[in-house]
C-alpha positions in Angstrom: 0.0 0.0 0.0 1.3 3.4 -1.0 1.6 6.2 1.6 0.5 9.7 1.0 1.9 12.6 3.1 -0.4 15.5 3.9 1.5 18.7 3.9 0.8 21.3 6.6 -1.7 24.0 5.6 -0.1 27.4 4.9 -1.3 30.7 3.7 0.1 32.1 0.5 1.0 35.6 1.8 4.0 36.7 3.7 3.1 39.5 6.1 5.6 42.1 7.1 4.8 42.0 10.8 7.4 44.5 12.0 6.1 47.1 9.6 2.5 46.7 10.8 2.9 46.3 14.5 4.7 48.3 17.2 7.3 46.5 19.4 4.8 45.6 22.2 2.3 44.2 19.7 4.9 42.4 17.7 6.3 40.6 20.9 2.8 39.3 21.7 2.3 38.0 18.1 5.7 36.3 17.8 5.9 34.9 21.3 2.3 33.9 22.1 2.9 30.2 22.8 1.5 28.7 26.0 -0.7 30.6 28.4 -0.5 34.3 27.5 -2.1 37.3 29.1 -2.1 40.4 26.9 -2.9 43.5 29.0 -4.2 45.9 26.4 -4.7 49.5 27.6 -7.4 51.7 26.2 -6.8 52.6 22.6 -3.7 50.3 22.3 -4.7 48.2 19.3 -5.8 44.9 21.0 -7.9 43.9 18.0 -4.9 44.3 15.8 -2.8 42.0 18.0 -5.5 39.3 17.9 -5.9 39.6 14.1 -2.2 39.4 13.4 -1.7 36.6 15.9 -4.4 34.6 14.1 -2.7 35.4 10.7 0.7 34.4 12.2 -0.6 31.0 13.3 -2.2 30.3 9.9 1.0 31.3 8.1 2.9 29.0 10.5 0.8 26.1 9.2 -1.9 25.7 11.9 -5.2 24.6 10.3 -8.2 27.0 10.7 -10.3 24.2 12.3 -7.7 23.9 15.1 -8.0 27.5 16.2 -10.8 28.8 18.4 -11.4 32.6 18.3 -13.8 33.8 21.0 -15.2 37.4 20.9 -18.1 39.2 22.6 -19.9 39.9 19.4 -20.2 37.8 16.2 -19.5 41.0 14.3 -16.1 41.4 16.0 -15.3 37.8 15.1 -16.3 38.3 11.5 -14.2 41.4 11.2 -11.1 39.7 12.6 -11.6 36.7 10.4 -12.1 38.8 7.3 -9.1 40.9 8.1 -7.0 37.7 8.5 -8.3 36.3 5.2 -7.2 39.6 3.5 -3.7 39.4 5.1 -3.0 35.8 4.1 -5.3 35.6 1.1 -6.8 32.3 2.2 -10.4 31.3 3.0 -10.9 30.6 6.7 -14.3 28.9 6.5 -13.1 26.2 8.9 -12.2 28.6 11.7 -14.1 28.3 14.9 -15.0 31.9 15.7 -17.8 33.8 17.3 -19.3 34.5 20.8 -19.3 32.0 23.6 -23.0 31.4 22.9 -22.5 30.9 19.2 -19.7 28.3 19.7 -21.6 26.6 22.5 -24.7 26.2 20.3 -22.5 24.7 17.5 -21.0 22.2 19.9 -24.2 21.3 21.7 -25.9 20.6 18.3 -23.3 17.9 17.8 -23.3 16.4 21.3 -26.9 17.1 22.4 -27.7 13.4 23.1 -25.1 13.3 25.9 -27.4 15.8 27.8 -30.7 14.2 27.0 -31.6 16.7 24.2 -32.2 16.1 20.5 -30.1 18.0 18.0 -33.0 20.1 16.9 -33.5 21.7 20.3 -34.9 25.2 20.1 -33.3 28.3 21.6 -35.6 30.8 23.3 -34.7 34.5 23.7 -35.2 36.4 27.0 -38.8 37.3 26.1 -39.8 33.7 25.6 -37.9 32.7 28.7 -39.9 35.2 30.7 -43.1 33.9 29.3 -42.2 30.4 30.3 -41.4 31.6 33.8 -44.8 33.2 33.8 -46.3 29.8 33.1 -44.4 28.4 36.0 -45.7 31.1 38.3 -49.2 30.3 37.2 -48.7 26.6 37.7 -47.4 27.1 41.2 -50.3 29.3 42.1 -48.2 32.4 43.0 -50.5 34.7 41.0 -53.8 33.0 41.8 -54.3 34.5 45.2 -53.7 38.0 44.0 -50.7 38.3 46.4 -47.7 40.4 45.7 -44.9 38.5 44.1 -41.8 39.3 42.0 -42.5 39.7 38.3 -41.3 37.2 35.7 -38.6 39.7 34.5 -37.0 40.0 37.9 -37.0 36.2 38.4 -35.4 35.7 35.0 -32.6 38.1 35.8 -32.0 36.4 39.1 -31.9 33.0 37.4 -29.6 34.3 34.5 -27.2 36.0 36.9 -27.0 32.9 39.1 -26.3 30.7 36.1 -23.6 32.9 34.6 -21.9 33.4 38.0 -21.9 29.7 38.5 -23.7 30.2 41.9 -27.1 29.7 43.4 -30.2 31.9 43.3 -29.9 32.4 47.0 -26.5 34.0 46.7 -27.6 36.3 43.9 -30.7 37.5 45.9 -28.6 38.2 49.0 -26.0 40.2 46.9 -28.1 42.0 44.3 -31.8 41.7 45.4 -31.8 41.9 49.3 -35.3 43.4 49.2 -36.5 40.0 47.8 -35.0 37.7 50.4 -38.4 36.8 51.8 -39.2 35.2 48.5 -36.0 33.1 48.1 -37.6 29.7 48.7 -40.5 30.4 46.2 -38.1 31.8 43.6 -35.9 28.7 43.8 -39.1 26.6 43.3 -40.0 28.6 40.2 -36.5 28.2 38.7 -36.6 24.4 39.3 -39.9 24.1 37.5 -38.6 26.3 34.7 -35.6 24.0 34.2 -37.8 21.0 34.1 -40.1 22.5 31.5 -37.2 23.4 29.3 -35.9 19.8 29.2 -39.4 18.4 28.6 -39.9 20.9 25.7 -36.4 20.3 24.2 -35.5 24.0 24.5 -32.6 26.0 25.9 -32.2 29.6 26.8 -29.0 31.6 26.4 -27.6 30.7 29.8 -28.1 27.0 28.9 -25.8 27.4 26.0 -23.0 27.9 28.5 -24.1 25.7 31.4 -24.8 22.8 29.2 -21.6 23.3 27.3 -19.7 23.1 30.6 -21.7 19.9 31.5 -20.6 18.4 28.2 -17.0 18.9 29.1 -17.4 16.9 32.2 -17.5 13.9 29.9 -13.9 12.8 29.5 -14.2 11.6 25.9 -15.9 14.8 24.8 -13.4 17.0 26.7 -10.5 15.0 25.2 -11.9 15.5 21.7 -12.3 19.3 21.8 -9.3 20.1 23.9 -7.1 18.1 21.5 -8.8 19.7 18.5 -8.2 23.3 19.6 -4.5 23.7 19.4 -4.8 27.5 20.0 -7.4 29.5 21.7 -7.7 33.3 21.3 -10.0 35.3 23.5 -11.0 39.0 23.2 -12.4 41.3 26.0 -11.3 38.7 28.6 -12.0 41.2 31.5 -15.7 40.8 30.6 -15.9 37.0 31.0 -18.0 35.4 33.7 -17.2 32.3 35.8 -18.9 29.9 33.4 -16.8 31.1 30.5 -13.6 31.0 32.5 -14.3 27.3 33.4 -15.0 26.4 29.8 -11.8 28.0 28.6 -9.8 26.3 31.3 -11.1 22.9 30.3 -10.7 23.5 26.5 -7.0 24.6 27.0 -6.1 21.6 29.2 -4.2 19.6 26.5 -2.3 22.1 24.4 -2.3 25.0 26.9 -2.0 27.5 24.1 -4.5 30.1 25.3 -4.0 33.8 24.6 -6.5 36.2 26.4 -6.6 39.9 25.6 -8.2 42.3 28.0 -7.8 45.3 30.3 -8.5 45.0 34.0 -8.8 48.8 34.1 -11.9 48.5 31.9 -13.7 45.7 33.9 -17.1 47.5 34.6 -19.8 44.8 34.2 -19.9 42.9 37.5 -23.7 43.5 37.5 -23.8 41.2 34.4 -21.7 38.6 36.2 -18.4 39.6 34.6 -15.7 38.6 37.1 -12.5 40.6 37.1 -10.7 37.8 39.0 -10.7 35.8 35.8 -8.1 38.2 34.5 -6.3 39.1 37.8 -5.9 35.4 38.7 -4.9 34.2 35.2 -1.2 33.9 35.9 -1.9 31.9 39.1 -4.4 29.6 37.4 -2.4 29.0 34.2 1.1 28.1 35.1 4.1 29.8 33.3 1.9 32.5 31.9 3.6 35.1 29.8 2.4 38.7 30.3 2.5 41.3 27.5 1.5 44.9 28.1 0.2 47.1 25.3 0.6 50.6 26.7 0.9 52.8 23.5 -2.3 54.6 23.1 -3.3 55.7 19.6 -6.5 57.5 20.5 -6.0 60.3 23.1 -3.7 63.2 23.7 -1.0 63.2 26.5 -3.2 65.4 28.6 -6.1 63.0 28.5 -3.9 60.0 29.3 -2.2 61.8 32.2 -5.7 62.2 33.8 -6.6 58.6 33.0 -3.3 57.2 34.4 -3.8 59.3 37.6 -7.3 57.9 38.1 -6.5 54.2 37.7 -3.3 54.5 39.8 -5.5 54.8 42.9 -6.7 51.2 42.5 -4.7 48.5 44.3 -6.3 45.4 42.8 -4.8 45.6 39.3 -1.9 45.0 36.9 -0.2 48.5 36.8 0.0 50.1 33.3 1.0 53.5 32.2 -0.6 54.6 28.9 1.7 56.6 26.6 0.4 58.8 23.8 1.3 58.8 20.1 -0.6 62.1 19.5 0.9 65.4 20.2 -0.3 67.6 23.0 -3.4 69.8 23.0 -5.5 71.6 25.6 -5.7 70.3 29.1 -8.8 68.7 30.6 -11.2 70.9 32.5 -13.0 70.4 35.8 -16.1 72.6 35.6 -18.0 73.8 38.7 -21.6 74.8 38.3 -24.2 76.2 40.7 -26.7 73.4 40.1 -27.9 70.8 37.6 -29.7 73.4 35.5 -26.5 75.5 35.1 -24.6 72.3 34.4 -27.0 71.5 31.6 -26.7 75.0 30.3 -22.9 74.9 30.2 -22.7 71.6 28.5 -25.3 72.6 25.8 -23.7 76.0 25.1 -20.2 74.4 25.0 -21.4 71.8 22.5 -22.7 74.6 20.2 -19.3 76.4 20.5 -17.3 73.3 19.7 -19.5 72.6 16.7 -19.0 76.2 15.4 -15.2 75.6 15.9 -15.4 72.7 13.6 -16.1 69.6 15.8 -18.9 67.6 14.2 -21.8 66.7 16.5 -21.0 63.0 15.7 -17.7 63.6 17.4 -19.2 64.8 20.7 -20.6 62.7 23.5 -22.2 63.5 26.9 -21.6 60.7 29.4 -23.3 60.1 32.7 -22.9 57.5 35.5 -26.7 57.0 36.0 -29.6 57.7 33.6 -31.4 60.2 35.9 -28.4 62.6 35.7 -29.3 63.3 32.0 -32.8 64.8 32.5 -31.8 68.4 32.6 -29.3 68.3 29.8 -31.7 66.3 27.7 -34.3 69.1 28.1 -31.7 71.7 27.4 -30.7 70.0 24.2 -34.3 69.9 23.0 -34.7 73.6 23.8 -31.6 74.6 21.9 -32.5 72.5 18.8 -29.4 70.2 19.2 -30.3 66.8 17.7 -29.1 63.8 19.9 -29.5 60.1 20.2 -29.5 58.2 23.5 -27.1 55.3 23.1 -28.4 51.9 24.3 -31.6 53.3 25.8 -34.6 55.5 25.5 -35.1 59.2 26.0 -36.0 60.1 29.6 -39.7 60.5 29.0 -39.9 57.3 26.9 -38.8 55.0 29.7 -41.4 52.6 31.1 -41.3 53.8 34.7 -41.5 57.5 33.7 -44.5 56.7 31.4 -46.1 54.7 34.2 -46.0 57.6 36.7 -46.9 60.2 34.0 -50.0 58.1 33.0 -51.4 58.9 36.4 -50.6 62.6 36.1 -52.2 62.7 32.7 -55.6 61.2 33.8 -55.8 63.8 36.6 -56.1 66.5 34.0 -57.8 64.4 31.3 -59.9 61.4 32.6 -60.9 60.6 29.0 -57.3 59.7 28.1 -57.9 56.0 27.4 -54.3 55.0 26.9 -53.1 56.6 30.1 -56.0 55.3 32.1 -55.4 51.7 31.0 -51.7 52.0 31.7 -52.3 53.4 35.2 -54.9 50.9 36.3 -52.9 47.9 35.0 -50.1 48.9 37.4 -52.1 47.5 40.3 -52.2 43.9 41.6 -54.2 41.4 39.6 -55.1 43.8 36.7 -53.7 43.0 33.3 -54.4 44.5 29.9 -57.6 42.5 29.4 -59.2 43.7 32.6 -57.9 47.2 32.0 -59.9 47.2 28.8 -63.0 45.9 30.5 -62.8 48.5 33.3 -62.5 51.3 30.7 -65.5 49.9 28.8 -67.5 49.8 32.0 -66.5 53.3 32.9 -67.0 55.0 29.6 -69.5 53.0 27.6 -71.6 51.6 30.4 -71.3 54.7 32.6 -70.5 52.8 35.7 -69.0 54.4 38.8 -65.7 53.3 40.2 -67.5 51.7 43.2 -69.9 49.8 40.9 -66.9 48.6 38.8 -65.1 47.4 41.9 -68.2 45.5 43.1 -68.5 43.6 39.8 -64.8 42.6 39.7 -63.6 39.0 40.7 -61.9 38.8 44.0 -58.4 38.6 42.5 -58.8 42.0 40.8 -60.9 43.7 43.5 -58.1 44.7 45.9 -55.9 46.1 43.1 -58.7 48.2 41.6 -59.6 49.5 45.1 -56.0 50.6 45.5 -56.2 52.4 42.1 -59.4 54.1 43.0 -58.1 55.3 46.3 -54.9 56.8 44.7 -57.0 58.4 41.9 -59.4 60.0 44.4 -56.4 61.6 46.4 -54.8 62.8 43.2 -58.1 64.5 42.1 -58.1 66.7 45.2 -55.9 69.4 43.5 -52.4 68.5 44.5 -49.4 70.2 43.1 -47.3 68.1 40.7 -44.5 67.1 43.2 -47.1 66.1 45.8 -49.0 64.1 43.2 -45.8 62.2 42.4 -45.2 61.6 46.1 -48.7 60.0 46.4 -48.0 57.8 43.3 -44.6 56.7 44.6 -46.2 55.3 47.8 -47.4 52.3 45.8 -45.2 52.5 42.8 -42.0 52.1 44.8 -43.0 48.5 45.7 -44.0 47.9 42.1 -40.5 49.0 41.0 -38.8 46.5 43.3 -41.0 43.6 42.1 -41.0 44.5 38.4 -37.6 45.7 37.4 -34.1 44.3 37.9 -32.7 47.9 38.5 -35.3 49.4 40.8 -32.9 51.7 42.6 -31.9 53.4 39.4 -35.5 53.8 38.3 -36.5 55.3 41.6 -33.6 57.8 41.2 -35.1 58.7 37.8 -38.5 59.3 39.4 -37.0 61.4 42.2 -35.4 63.5 39.5 -38.9 63.8 37.9 -40.3 64.9 41.3 -37.5 67.5 41.7 -38.4 68.9 38.3 -42.1 68.9 39.2 -41.4 70.9 42.3 -40.8 73.9 40.2 -44.4 73.9 39.0 -47.5 75.1 40.9 -50.1 73.2 38.8 -50.4 69.9 37.0 -51.8 71.8 34.0 -48.6 73.9 33.5 -46.4 70.9 34.3 -48.0 68.7 31.7 -48.1 71.6 29.2 -44.3 72.1 29.5 -43.6 68.4 29.3 -45.9 67.9 26.3 -44.3 70.8 24.5 -40.9 69.3 25.0 -42.1 66.0 23.5 -43.6 67.8 20.5 -40.5 69.9 20.2 -38.4 66.7 20.0 -39.7 66.0 16.5 -39.4 69.6 15.5 -35.9 69.9 16.9 -34.4 67.2 14.7 -36.2 68.6 11.7 -35.3 72.1 12.4 -31.7 71.3 13.2 -31.0 69.7 9.8 -30.2 73.1 8.3 -27.5 73.6 11.0 -26.2 70.1 11.6 -27.1 68.0 8.5 -27.5 64.4 9.6 -25.2 64.8 12.6 -26.4 63.8 16.0 -24.8 64.2 19.4 -24.5 61.1 21.6 -26.0 61.0 25.1 -25.0 57.8 26.9 -24.3 56.1 30.2 -20.6 55.3 30.6 -21.4 51.6 30.6 -23.0 51.9 27.1 -20.0 54.0 25.8 -17.3 51.4 26.5 -15.4 50.6 23.3 -16.4 53.9 21.6 -14.5 57.2 21.2 -15.2 60.9 20.4 -13.1 64.0 19.8 -14.9 65.8 22.7 -16.4 64.2 25.8 -18.4 65.7 28.6 -18.6 63.6 31.8 -21.4 65.0 33.9 -22.4 64.8 37.6 -19.0 64.1 39.3 -20.5 64.9 42.7 -20.3 63.1 46.0 -23.1 60.5 46.4 -23.6 60.5 42.6 -20.3 59.2 41.2 -19.1 56.9 42.7 -22.5 55.4 43.2 -23.4 55.4 47.0 -23.7 51.6 47.0 -20.1 51.3 45.9 -18.9 52.8 49.1 -19.7 49.6 51.0 -16.6 47.7 49.7 -13.2 48.3 48.3 -14.0 46.0 45.4 -17.1 48.0 44.4 -15.3 51.3 44.8 -12.5 50.2 42.5 -15.0 49.2 39.8 -16.5 52.7 40.1 -13.0 54.1 39.6 -12.5 51.9 36.5 -15.8 53.3 35.2 -14.4 56.8 35.6 -11.3 55.7 33.8 -13.3 54.3 30.9 -15.2 57.6 30.6 -12.0 59.7 30.4 -10.4 57.4 27.8 -13.3 57.8 25.4 -12.0 61.3 24.7 -9.5 61.9 21.9 -8.6 65.5 22.8 -11.3 67.6 24.5 -12.5 66.7 28.0 -14.9 68.5 30.4 -15.7 67.0 33.8 -18.6 68.8 35.4 -20.1 68.8 38.9 -23.1 70.8 40.4 -22.4 72.4 43.8 -26.0 72.0 44.9 -29.0 69.7 44.3 -32.6 70.2 45.2 -35.1 67.6 46.4 -38.7 68.5 47.1 -38.4 66.5 50.4 -35.2 67.9 51.8 -34.8 71.2 49.9 -31.4 72.5 48.9 -28.5 70.2 49.5 -24.8 71.2 49.2 -22.8 68.9 47.0 -19.1 68.2 47.4 -17.1 67.2 44.4 -16.6 63.5 43.9 -13.8 61.9 45.7 -12.4 61.0 42.3 -11.8 64.7 41.6 -10.0 65.1 44.9 -7.7 62.2 43.8 -6.6 64.0 40.7 -3.4 66.1 40.9 -4.4 69.7 40.3 -1.6 70.4 37.7 -3.3 67.9 35.4 -6.4 70.0 34.8 -7.8 73.5 34.6 -10.7 74.6 36.7 -13.7 76.6 35.3 -16.4 78.3 37.4 -19.5 78.9 35.4 -21.2 82.3 35.8 -24.5 83.5 34.2 -25.5 86.8 32.7 -29.3 86.1 32.9 -30.9 83.4 35.1 -33.9 81.6 33.7 -36.3 79.5 35.8 -38.8 76.8 34.8 -42.3 78.0 34.1 -44.6 78.4 37.0 -47.9 80.1 37.7 
């Protein structure tokens, strides 16, 4: 019998690596054998390193099917793969690339029988998963008695966070949902039934794509097959991995031990999504003989911006120290801007945006960043008034958010009881009343001319208590309260609704307190609603009217979490006040405080050359009146020679409308 030798796969191109990479990047690409941790500072070209490392392996003769490239979006994987194909001029159809969930799905389809699934299992999204949980709640009778119980969305988030943290629901409730501890046993019962229903229906949710993948790797034969197949593993954004993903990677790299992870501990800001910074910090300890490469040359920002960023992150003790160095030449320094209050802060930011635009900075190259969504209300209103078109990245405009619309629906029916949409929305916020019953109640009230008392008498027992609560609140609101007092009345019941219905109730309550603060400037609901409505109408006009000035350009308004990975010429970071940033909850532990500092670092490093950090000296609450704000502790940590201070003054003071 004749033998036939199979030659190693090689790309046809020869890449000039020294020409395309800086020395730090080149070292990682050339010497990336064994366990490797690439610490890639902000704007240092981490994607470039992964792409060229992939191309280098292929040119060396490693077959595409023996390489696993894991990214946090399929788009990022496609871009890296396409770039590598261009570099070596070879089709990489056999490359294993994509998100953890994408690759997990691919492997589970092949090995599903080992877990008791058929290969045609369905994958349900979060919406379908919540509906299935709702079925479990109905089956267990938690909704039949009309009693208060956490909503399906909250339970789904607890389940998902527990799965991705590789821990139990009890631990997640104690850490993130302490207000729900009394429901722990019932929630665990719901989750058990949910898991059983999924297996019976041959379906998996997104968390299952990871938990079941890890279960597969407990099988020695399956583990041996895949850990031998993947000669090299490349992982992007490693600081954002959770415990499940870490354990999967550890198992898959157990044979060849060629695993390169690229990330930045200084940009680990997603612990609330189960990301675990210890995956990165402990990497050298877990993977023996780890090589550490540091990418510290920044191609994005000026030296002045990077000096501020370096000073911020230097305060953290739990990190791999890095010092970002700029390629760009120097420009103006960063500014710390002191304003009298949030209204003056909004006025400064808006006026400065117009000035920058007139100086040649496109709106597309300007971003306004906030720690929490409620901090954007005043500036959002100011942007609308000044005809500055903007988009809210990763979220809705302030008055389009569900909790704001809920409370405003009550305010609207005080003035206009014939507002059908607002009435249905308001009444359905109460226990036991869904959309169908809201429709029937409206029909009885308007078409059958029933009184609220008559409607309540005719309702089934499950809906009766909830409707009585609605009627009581409505009667109080009709007594002629001022807007801020009306919001106070609504919040007495809506606060509990928030905690049972949303996974971020504290943030939403802060939004509503900001709404209450705004309402305190108005003496009547009529004028309050008139002003709000005019802003909503102006929203459409502002974008249309602004086209003459700005073309298709739009300013970006975003939370810092949503801005990670992006960059702009000019950045405004708002609300650097004590008890606002860092978030008050972060003060309870060093770990949480350091994550807040990393969040500030991420915000600063979004700027290419122009940076304004603002803080209001006072804030007003309708409960406590005027409160003096100190600057954030993060500002006190900055050496004063690294920034210039600005104190905002006004020629003419304008106040919100009032009677």
